[in-house]
Backbone as CSV, one residue per row, in Angstrom:
resi,resn,N_x,N_y,N_z,CA_x,CA_y,CA_z,C_x,C_y,C_z
1,MET,30.190,41.890,-55.474,30.071,42.240,-54.164,28.621,42.784,-53.988
2,LEU,28.103,43.545,-54.792,26.688,44.084,-54.529,25.712,43.000,-54.675
3,LYS,25.810,42.034,-55.472,24.907,40.712,-55.654,24.903,40.158,-54.364
4,GLU,26.136,39.935,-53.616,26.093,39.327,-52.397,25.460,40.044,-51.316
5,ILE,25.476,41.359,-51.316,24.842,42.193,-50.311,23.280,42.173,-50.364
6,LEU,22.883,42.042,-51.747,21.471,41.784,-51.937,20.803,40.347,-52.138
7,SER,21.724,39.521,-51.718,21.384,37.985,-52.026,20.081,37.564,-51.244
8,GLY,19.885,38.160,-50.125,18.847,37.827,-49.233,17.562,38.386,-49.401
9,VAL,17.565,39.380,-50.395,16.338,40.136,-50.374,15.457,39.610,-51.632
10,LEU,14.186,39.928,-51.620,13.297,39.385,-52.590,13.456,40.317,-53.872
11,GLU,12.988,39.779,-55.025,13.446,40.467,-56.377,12.845,41.862,-56.380
12,ARG,11.548,42.141,-55.979,10.996,43.524,-56.175,11.674,44.190,-55.286
13,GLN,12.066,43.823,-53.900,12.805,44.725,-52.912,14.220,44.967,-53.597
14,ARG,14.875,44.006,-54.223,16.033,44.190,-54.844,15.936,45.318,-55.835
15,GLN,14.929,45.404,-56.645,14.871,46.326,-57.717,14.680,47.805,-57.166
16,PHE,13.900,47.837,-55.900,13.636,48.952,-55.302,14.941,49.590,-54.703
17,LEU,15.745,48.720,-54.089,17.018,49.146,-53.315,18.006,49.510,-54.631
18,LEU,18.023,48.790,-55.777,18.924,49.217,-56.958,18.540,50.695,-57.270
19,LEU,17.165,50.802,-57.465,16.717,52.120,-57.925,17.209,53.209,-56.903
20,ARG,17.122,53.013,-55.547,17.498,53.876,-54.522,18.876,54.258,-54.763
21,MET,19.825,53.197,-54.860,21.278,53.426,-55.132,21.583,54.213,-56.230
22,THR,20.869,54.328,-57.355,21.010,55.025,-58.387,20.699,56.515,-58.319
23,GLY,20.066,56.752,-56.986,19.789,58.219,-56.822,18.237,58.669,-56.760
24,LEU,17.398,57.558,-57.083,16.068,57.906,-57.110,15.477,58.054,-55.643
25,ASP,14.693,58.791,-55.268,14.217,58.977,-54.013,13.128,57.804,-53.738
26,LYS,12.717,57.763,-52.403,11.670,56.670,-52.155,10.399,56.756,-53.026
27,GLN,9.831,57.772,-53.109,8.532,57.923,-53.743,8.637,57.643,-55.264
28,ALA,9.715,58.016,-55.927,9.907,57.648,-57.330,10.178,56.302,-57.549
29,ALA,11.095,55.685,-56.642,11.189,54.185,-56.788,10.013,53.522,-56.704
30,MET,9.290,53.708,-55.566,8.047,53.182,-55.481,7.071,53.306,-56.619
31,LEU,7.008,54.412,-57.139,5.993,54.679,-58.488,6.518,53.809,-59.492
32,ALA,7.996,53.769,-59.709,8.442,53.206,-60.721,8.088,51.660,-60.787
33,LEU,7.995,51.076,-59.561,7.898,49.634,-59.536,6.430,49.250,-59.210
34,GLY,5.491,50.379,-58.754,4.165,50.140,-58.573,3.904,49.539,-57.193
35,VAL,4.908,49.968,-56.292,4.722,49.422,-54.916,3.956,50.391,-54.104
36,PRO,2.711,50.041,-53.622,2.050,50.802,-52.603,2.713,50.875,-51.227
37,GLU,2.243,51.914,-50.535,2.897,52.239,-49.232,2.793,51.358,-48.203
38,GLY,1.715,50.484,-48.272,1.596,49.295,-47.382,2.688,48.263,-47.616
39,THR,2.898,47.925,-48.861,3.971,47.055,-49.099,5.338,47.402,-48.644
40,TYR,5.538,48.751,-48.971,6.770,49.486,-48.354,7.044,49.289,-46.954
41,LYS,5.992,49.521,-46.123,6.121,49.330,-44.682,6.301,47.861,-44.214
42,VAL,5.703,46.756,-44.906,5.961,45.521,-44.616,7.482,45.230,-44.973
43,TRP,7.917,45.701,-46.152,9.461,45.570,-46.418,10.318,45.978,-45.318
44,VAL,10.120,47.427,-44.881,10.726,48.030,-43.785,10.766,47.272,-42.499
45,ALA,9.833,46.471,-42.306,9.745,45.621,-41.056,10.673,44.350,-41.112
46,GLN,11.060,44.046,-42.328,11.888,42.871,-42.417,13.374,43.033,-42.172
47,LYS,13.880,42.211,-41.332,15.454,42.619,-40.796,16.247,42.585,-42.213
48,ARG,16.283,41.848,-43.011,17.316,41.615,-44.136,17.021,42.884,-44.910
49,PHE,15.871,43.260,-45.134,15.595,44.619,-46.064,16.181,45.786,-45.232
50,GLN,15.793,45.772,-43.922,16.521,46.889,-43.186,17.903,47.091,-43.100
51,LYS,18.569,45.973,-42.834,19.839,45.972,-42.912,20.536,46.512,-44.135
52,VAL,20.098,46.243,-45.271,20.523,46.800,-46.476,20.097,48.267,-46.610
53,TYR,18.780,48.536,-46.286,18.208,49.881,-46.665,18.808,50.898,-45.752
54,ARG,19.254,50.595,-44.563,20.027,51.616,-43.674,21.266,51.998,-44.311
55,GLN,22.008,51.202,-45.367,23.178,51.418,-45.769,23.107,52.046,-47.259
56,ILE,21.847,52.492,-47.442,21.409,52.838,-48.863,22.469,54.017,-49.445
57,ASP,22.565,54.908,-48.689,23.549,56.054,-49.101,24.839,55.718,-49.361
58,GLU,25.481,54.854,-48.381,26.973,54.322,-48.559,27.007,53.463,-49.633
59,LEU,26.078,52.473,-49.996,25.953,51.652,-50.990,25.856,52.446,-52.402
60,GLY,25.075,53.389,-52.344,24.893,54.210,-53.600,26.163,54.879,-54.131
61,SER,26.865,55.442,-53.043,27.946,56.139,-53.455,29.107,55.130,-53.928
62,ARG,29.183,53.909,-53.316,29.978,52.884,-53.572,29.895,52.041,-54.776
63,TYR,28.420,51.695,-55.002,28.112,50.661,-56.023,27.113,51.267,-56.974
64,LYS,27.068,52.617,-57.320,26.210,53.134,-58.211,26.262,52.699,-59.764
65,GLU,27.337,52.461,-60.181,27.638,51.903,-61.439,27.000,50.444,-61.580
66,ASP,27.454,49.634,-60.658,26.942,48.207,-60.403,25.336,48.172,-60.447
67,ALA,24.907,49.065,-59.678,23.316,49.188,-59.490,22.739,49.396,-60.750
68,VAL,23.523,50.384,-61.730,22.726,50.576,-62.740,22.924,49.421,-63.835
69,LEU,24.053,48.650,-63.814,24.210,47.571,-64.655,23.394,46.321,-64.294
70,MET,23.070,46.213,-63.057,22.171,45.267,-62.632,20.771,45.565,-63.054
71,LEU,20.390,46.814,-62.949,19.090,47.143,-63.509,18.835,47.028,-65.020
72,ARG,19.930,47.260,-65.799,19.988,47.186,-67.205,19.920,45.590,-67.556
73,GLU,20.549,44.780,-66.747,20.486,43.450,-67.233,19.122,42.768,-66.709
74,ARG,18.396,43.297,-65.799,17.127,42.854,-65.448,16.119,43.290,-66.395
75,ASN,16.188,44.600,-66.923,15.306,45.062,-67.942,15.450,44.313,-69.269
76,TYR,16.717,44.088,-69.608,17.023,43.455,-70.715,16.492,41.943,-70.833
77,ALA,16.711,41.418,-69.708,16.030,39.923,-69.520,14.601,40.003,-69.624
78,LEU,13.878,40.968,-69.151,12.470,41.071,-69.145,11.899,41.308,-70.638
79,ALA,12.720,42.103,-71.382,12.483,42.459,-72.770,12.525,41.153,-73.537
80,VAL,13.667,40.487,-73.289,13.941,39.283,-74.117,12.823,38.273,-73.944
81,ASN,12.332,38.179,-72.626,11.300,37.092,-72.252,10.127,37.563,-72.870
82,LEU,9.620,38.915,-72.870,8.432,39.236,-73.497,8.468,39.203,-75.108
83,GLU,9.657,39.192,-75.707,9.750,39.030,-76.998,9.421,37.523,-77.393
84,ARG,9.919,36.649,-76.456,9.903,35.212,-76.631,8.393,34.891,-76.628
85,GLU,7.696,35.494,-75.620,6.220,35.268,-75.360,5.513,35.782,-76.756
86,MET,5.842,36.925,-77.077,5.151,37.393,-78.474,5.534,36.635,-79.716
87,LEU,6.839,36.029,-79.657,6.981,35.139,-80.799,6.199,33.873,-80.695
88,GLY,6.092,33.386,-79.499,5.236,32.149,-79.287,3.686,32.536,-79.739
89,THR,3.254,33.766,-79.583,1.963,34.047,-80.045,1.879,34.054,-81.539
90,ILE,2.979,34.659,-82.258,3.065,34.679,-83.746,3.102,33.280,-84.338
91,LEU,3.908,32.546,-83.697,4.036,31.028,-84.191,2.628,30.338,-84.171
92,GLU,2.011,30.580,-82.957,0.725,29.880,-82.835,-0.344,30.396,-83.877
93,GLU,-0.262,31.694,-84.102,-1.087,32.174,-85.055,-0.881,31.666,-86.485
94,ILE,0.517,31.601,-86.858,0.840,30.939,-88.090,0.604,29.421,-88.196
95,ARG,0.513,28.664,-87.069,0.066,27.176,-87.048,-1.329,27.222,-87.363
96,THR,-2.088,27.976,-86.718,-3.567,27.972,-86.678,-4.022,28.591,-87.945
97,GLY,-3.440,29.518,-88.604,-3.841,30.346,-89.629,-4.816,31.315,-89.437
98,THR,-4.757,31.890,-88.050,-5.504,32.958,-87.767,-4.654,34.140,-87.311
99,PRO,-4.005,34.833,-88.279,-3.224,36.010,-87.747,-3.935,37.249,-87.161
100,VAL,-3.778,37.538,-85.974,-4.309,38.662,-85.214,-3.142,39.514,-84.845
101,PHE,-2.366,39.083,-83.836,-1.169,39.738,-83.262,-0.268,40.140,-84.314
102,SER,-0.081,39.073,-85.394,0.959,39.124,-86.315,0.829,40.398,-87.294
103,ARG,-0.509,40.737,-87.286,-0.977,41.825,-88.172,-0.657,43.288,-87.715
104,THR,-0.359,43.188,-86.381,-0.198,44.469,-85.570,1.364,45.068,-86.107
105,HIS,1.551,46.350,-85.837,2.829,46.981,-86.051,3.820,46.283,-85.160
106,LEU,3.543,45.979,-83.873,4.586,45.382,-82.918,4.763,43.988,-83.427
107,GLY,3.740,43.226,-83.869,4.056,41.914,-84.329,4.903,41.693,-85.447
108,ARG,4.655,42.676,-86.423,5.518,42.800,-87.638,6.798,43.196,-87.365
109,GLU,7.144,44.190,-86.329,8.518,44.342,-86.064,9.219,43.275,-85.306
110,ILE,8.547,42.501,-84.498,9.168,41.457,-83.807,9.527,40.289,-84.930
111,TYR,8.472,40.241,-85.892,8.868,39.052,-86.817,10.019,39.515,-87.797
112,HIS,9.997,40.788,-88.073,11.199,41.226,-88.958,12.621,41.311,-88.120
113,LYS,12.331,41.522,-86.999,13.865,41.433,-86.170,14.288,40.062,-86.082
114,LEU,13.337,39.122,-85.796,13.721,37.668,-85.877,14.275,37.265,-87.339
115,ALA,13.636,37.553,-88.232,13.908,37.151,-89.519,15.196,37.765,-89.907
116,SER,15.573,39.002,-89.597,16.895,39.570,-89.959,17.937,38.927,-89.063
117,GLU,17.622,38.487,-87.859,18.719,37.741,-87.120,18.958,36.443,-87.724
118,ILE,17.939,35.811,-88.101,18.116,34.367,-88.552,18.865,34.398,-90.026
119,SER,18.596,35.468,-90.751,18.958,35.383,-92.068,20.600,36.013,-92.230
120,THR,20.969,36.547,-91.256,22.373,37.035,-91.091,23.407,36.076,-91.152
121,ARG,24.329,36.113,-91.994,25.338,35.164,-92.204,26.458,35.413,-91.167
122,PRO,27.004,34.328,-90.589,28.232,34.688,-89.739,29.351,34.995,-90.407
123,GLN,29.943,35.927,-89.822,31.318,36.494,-90.399,32.439,35.394,-90.169
124,ILE,32.795,34.767,-91.330,33.952,34.018,-91.175,35.163,34.592,-91.840
125,THR,36.341,34.751,-91.119,37.459,35.228,-91.928,38.392,34.206,-92.259
126,HIS,38.870,34.203,-93.278,39.715,33.101,-93.803,41.193,33.706,-93.757
127,VAL,41.995,32.929,-92.914,43.491,33.344,-92.687,44.486,32.315,-93.369
128,THR,45.130,32.915,-94.115,46.326,31.922,-94.678,47.286,31.507,-93.672
129,TRP,48.132,30.562,-93.983,49.092,30.049,-92.991,50.121,30.953,-92.906
130,GLU,50.406,31.992,-93.974,51.439,32.954,-93.886,51.029,34.003,-92.828
131,GLU,49.660,34.411,-92.945,49.114,35.392,-91.992,49.214,34.827,-90.634
132,LEU,48.926,33.575,-90.316,49.075,32.992,-88.932,50.531,33.013,-88.555
133,ILE,51.430,32.789,-89.308,52.831,32.873,-88.842,53.340,34.383,-88.656
134,LEU,52.848,35.364,-89.339,53.046,36.636,-89.037,52.525,37.243,-87.835
135,GLN,51.154,36.686,-87.465,50.535,37.004,-86.235,51.433,36.533,-85.216
136,GLY,51.773,35.201,-85.339,52.585,34.418,-84.194,53.755,35.221,-84.049
137,GLN,54.635,35.876,-84.915,55.652,36.438,-84.716,55.606,37.856,-83.998
138,GLN,54.251,38.452,-84.242,54.156,39.737,-83.619,53.739,39.766,-82.204
139,GLN,53.133,38.512,-81.814,52.701,38.381,-80.463,53.719,37.523,-79.586
140,ALA,53.679,37.975,-78.414,54.598,37.269,-77.502,54.165,35.776,-77.191
141,LEU,55.049,34.889,-76.983,54.708,33.587,-76.699,54.054,33.656,-75.324
142,PRO,53.127,32.501,-75.203,52.423,32.202,-73.897,53.517,31.921,-72.902
143,GLU,53.297,32.196,-71.637,54.455,31.839,-70.551,54.701,30.377,-70.677
144,GLY,55.857,30.002,-70.487,56.298,28.536,-70.366,56.620,27.986,-71.761
145,GLU,56.302,28.792,-73.071,56.604,28.211,-74.365,57.920,28.732,-74.747
146,VAL,58.603,27.985,-75.486,59.779,28.489,-76.006,60.039,28.070,-77.567
147,ILE,60.759,28.775,-78.337,60.837,28.714,-79.585,61.950,27.423,-79.689
148,ASP,61.667,26.376,-80.570,62.699,25.125,-80.904,63.690,25.809,-81.783
149,ALA,64.883,25.937,-81.029,66.028,26.431,-81.868,66.446,25.486,-83.012
150,ASP,66.236,24.153,-83.076,66.443,23.208,-84.028,65.508,23.575,-85.214
151,TYR,64.349,23.909,-84.962,63.280,24.125,-85.887,63.515,25.445,-86.628
152,GLU,64.033,26.402,-85.885,64.457,27.811,-86.453,65.489,27.655,-87.350
153,SER,66.514,26.817,-87.191,67.704,26.780,-87.881,67.444,26.056,-89.253
154,THR,66.390,25.144,-89.062,66.273,24.434,-90.582,65.263,25.198,-91.551
155,SER,64.465,26.222,-90.848,63.709,26.981,-91.749,64.241,28.226,-92.439
């Protein structure tokens, strides 16, 4: 629902509104996003932004948790994108044989994180047919399925 409410708003405006919904005051939200006063005044003149901004207190009380989750998703996506760009730099340095960023602490951290994720083996659990049968007896059958009486009497 909150995503629909914010759908017609530009990305930076959306971030600003989400910060306001979480309880930050106007100045703190502007500072966090690096929004100058002039840009804020341009936003306030836009009808779609006005429509949402006038409801900010109500939206904050109603969708505060959703706003926090949307901010987290956005920040996580930015962090992953930044790591991707840094990995590209590391790979280019490896290809050309001129390690510069790769020798920094941040470069080594990113490389080790990638290496540990790649070398991790997937956890595969082996289940015997007896365990499968026991699990099936403990769980209810999906709706519409019945046990074949003829099959049960022969086993």
